[in-house]
N, C-alpha and C positions, 0 to 999 in steps of 0.2 A: 504494500500500500504506500502511496505517496500522495502528498498534498502540496499545493502551491498557493502561496499567499501573495497575490499581486494586487496591491491596493493603490488606488489613485491618491496622489499627494494630499488632496483635500479631505480624504476619508481616513487614511492610515494614521495610526499613532502607535507608539511603542506598546501600550497596553493591549491594543487589538492584536498585535503581532505575538506578544507573549501568550495571550489567551489562545491564539491559534496554534502555536507551537505546543503548548501544554495539552490542548485537546487532541492534537494529532498524536502526541506521545502516548497519551492514555488510550488512544483508539488504534494502536498498532502500526503507526506510520513507520516505514523504514527510511524515508527521506522526506524532508520538508524543504521547499524552496521559498525564499523571500526575494522577490524581484523588486526591491525597494532599497534605496541607499539611505541607511540611517547613520552613515558615518562610522566611526569606530563604535562597535556594539557596546551598549551600556551594561552595567552589572546585571540588570534584570533579564536582558536578552541572553547574556552569557549563562545565567542560571537556568533559563529555559532550555537553551541549547545543551547544557550539561545534563539536564534532566532527560531530554530526548535521547542523548547518547547512552544514559544509564538504562534506557529501555530498548537499546539496540538501534536507534535511528540516528540520522545525520542531518544537520542543518546546513543548507547551501544558500549563500547570499550574494547578491550582486555587489560589486565593489564601488560603483558610483561613476558618474560621467563628468567630472570636473577637471580631468587631466591633472590631478594633484596627488601628492603623497600626504595622506592625513596624519602621518606620524605614528599610526597604530602599529603595535608589534604583532607577531604571530599569535593567533588565537587558537588554542587547542580544541575548541568546541565548535568552531564555525569554519566551513570551507568557503573562503571568499574568492570570487571569480571575477577576473578582469576580462576585457573584450579584445578580440583580434579582428583583423580585416580578412577579406577573402584570400589575401596573400600571406596569411599567418604572421602578420606584423601587429604590433600593439596598435589598437585603434586610437586615433588622435584624441578622442574624448575620454578614454578609459583611465580611471584612477590606477595608481600603482603604489608599490611600497612593500614593506616587510610583512604586511598582513595578507598579501595575495598568495593564494595557494596554487591556483591554476588559471589558465585563460581559455576562453572558448569563443566561437564565432559570435560577433555582436554588431556587425556592420552590414548594411544591405540585406536585412532579413525580411523576407516576405511574410506579412502577417494580415490578420483580419482586423479592420477598423470597426468602430461602434456601429456604423451604418451598414455593416455586412459586406462592404467592399474590401478588396484586397489592396494593399499598398506596402511600400518599403519603409522600414524603420531601422533604428539602431539604438544601441545602449547595452549596458551591462545587465539590464533587466531581461535581455534576450539571451545573454551568455550564461547566466546562472541556471536557467531551466535546462539548457543543453547539458551542463555539467551534472545537474541533478538527475537527468535521464541516464547518463552514463553511470552514476552512482547506483541507480535502481537496477540497471543491467548487471553490474558487478554483483550486487546483492542477490539478484535472481540466479546468476550463474553459480554462486556458492553462498547459500543462506546461512552457513555456519561461520562465516567470517565475522569478526568483531568490527565495530565501527572504525577502530583504529586501523585494522587490516584493510578494510574497504578503502579508506582514505589513502593508505600506502599504495594499494593497487592503482587507484586513480592517478596519483602523482607519478608513480613509476612507469605507467603505460602512456603518459602524455608525451607528445612530441617535444623534444628539447630544442627550443628556439634560442637563438643568440649564443652566448658563451655556454660552454658545458656546465651543467648543473643549474640550480635555481637562480633566476634573475629577478631583480627588484622590479 
């Protein structure tokens, strides 16, 4: 089971996201996606993500679209996802920094708009559900993996772009 929390900026707040994460954890979610940039996660989001992990699930979250390093460090409870272009380069808008775990396509994404029409869009809000889908596939392939093992498989199976090893 997986759940995605994609909230319009005018509706979303940390409390809604925390409630969603906790509900998903209590209802057997293996992966939760938050397609919303809340900056560096606050203590309550971290607590909810840690609770989800204790139940065997993982929280995947978009990194943000300000082309900045918010100064946050690695978060052991959240998989933060930056955006790449169709050429596997960092998308110009994507945030970056020590808190980024992986990158996924986030530019020139075909999507459905509110009026039912298709159009092109971009943002890390599109990257994080791609990564969350990969997390779900990893968990489906081996349901006995711990959340930490799933995250390790995700990171170790990603294409290594730029210098060898992790890049900011």
